[in-house]
LOTORDREN-266383 format. One line per field, with one value per residue (C-alpha): z, y, x; residue in one letter. Coordinates in Angstrom, 1 decimal, padded with zeros to 4 digits. Each point is the difference from the previous one (the first is absolute). Last residue first. Layout:
LOTORDREN-266383
w: Z_...
v: Y_...
u: X_...
residuo: a_...
This chain:
LOTORDREN-266383
w: 119.3_-002.0_001.3_-003.5_-001.4_002.6_-001.1_-003.7_000.5_002.0_-002.5_-002.9_001.6_000.9_-003.6_-001.2_002.4_-001.1_-003.7_000.7_001.9_-002.6_-002.8_001.8_000.9_-003.7_-001.1_001.9_001.6_001.8_001.1_001.2_000.9_001.3_000.7_002.0_-000.2_002.7_000.5_000.7_-000.7_-001.0_-000.8_-001.8_-000.6_-001.8_001.2_003.1_002.8_002.5_-000.5_003.3_-000.9_-003.4_001.4_002.7_-002.7_-002.1_002.6_001.2_-003.5_-000.7_003.2_-001.1_-003.5_000.7_000.2_-003.6_-001.6_-001.4_-001.0_-001.4_-001.7_-000.6_-001.8_-000.3_-001.7_-000.1_003.7_000.4_002.5
v: 102.6_-001.0_002.1_000.8_-003.5_-001.7_002.7_-000.7_-003.6_000.3_002.6_-002.5_-003.0_002.2_001.1_-003.7_-001.0_003.0_-000.9_-003.6_000.7_002.4_-002.5_-002.9_002.3_001.0_-003.7_-001.1_-003.5_000.7_-002.0_001.5_-001.8_002.0_-001.9_001.8_-001.4_-001.9_-002.1_002.6_-000.1_002.4_-001.2_002.3_-001.2_003.2_002.1_001.1_000.7_-001.7_002.8_-000.2_-003.1_001.2_003.1_-002.1_-002.6_002.9_001.8_-003.4_-001.2_003.3_-000.5_-003.6_001.0_002.8_-002.1_-001.1_001.7_-003.4_000.3_-002.8_000.7_-002.1_001.2_-001.5_000.4_-002.1_-000.5_-002.7_000.5
u: 125.3_-003.1_-003.0_-001.3_000.8_-002.5_-002.6_000.5_-000.3_-003.3_-001.3_000.8_-001.5_-003.1_-000.3_000.2_-002.7_-002.3_000.5_-000.7_-003.1_-001.3_000.6_-001.7_-003.0_-000.1_000.1_-002.9_-000.4_003.1_003.2_003.3_003.1_003.1_003.1_002.8_003.4_002.1_-002.9_-002.8_-003.7_-002.7_-003.4_-002.8_-003.4_-001.6_-002.8_001.9_-002.3_002.2_002.8_002.0_001.9_001.1_001.6_001.7_001.2_001.4_002.0_001.6_000.8_001.8_002.1_000.6_001.2_002.4_003.1_-000.4_-003.2_-001.4_-003.6_-002.2_-003.3_-003.1_-003.0_-003.5_-003.3_-003.1_-000.7_-002.8_-002.6
residuo: i_k_v_s_e_i_s_d_f_s_a_q_i_l_r_l_t_s_n_l_n_a_r_l_h_p_i_q_n_s_e_i_s_i_t_i_k_g_d_y_s_i_q_t_k_t_p_n_e_p_y_f_k_n_d_i_s_l_s_d_f_i_a_k_t_k_e_k_a_d_v_k_i_k_a_s_y_n_l_t_m
């Protein structure tokens, strides 16, 4: 199977990046029926690579991932002391 569509995003949230990565990678790990091929890595920044053979699946996964990043960031900010 050839995956025709792809997206790659890099996220740098300064000191919050590792915590956001941890929450994203756990979510991705427990979603084996994901219709896209999603890889998340951390090297000081978060790199998210998504591949799919259908553009609606790619778009949906990309939107969900970006929402999770925003929710993680907002949660961390809300408990900032």
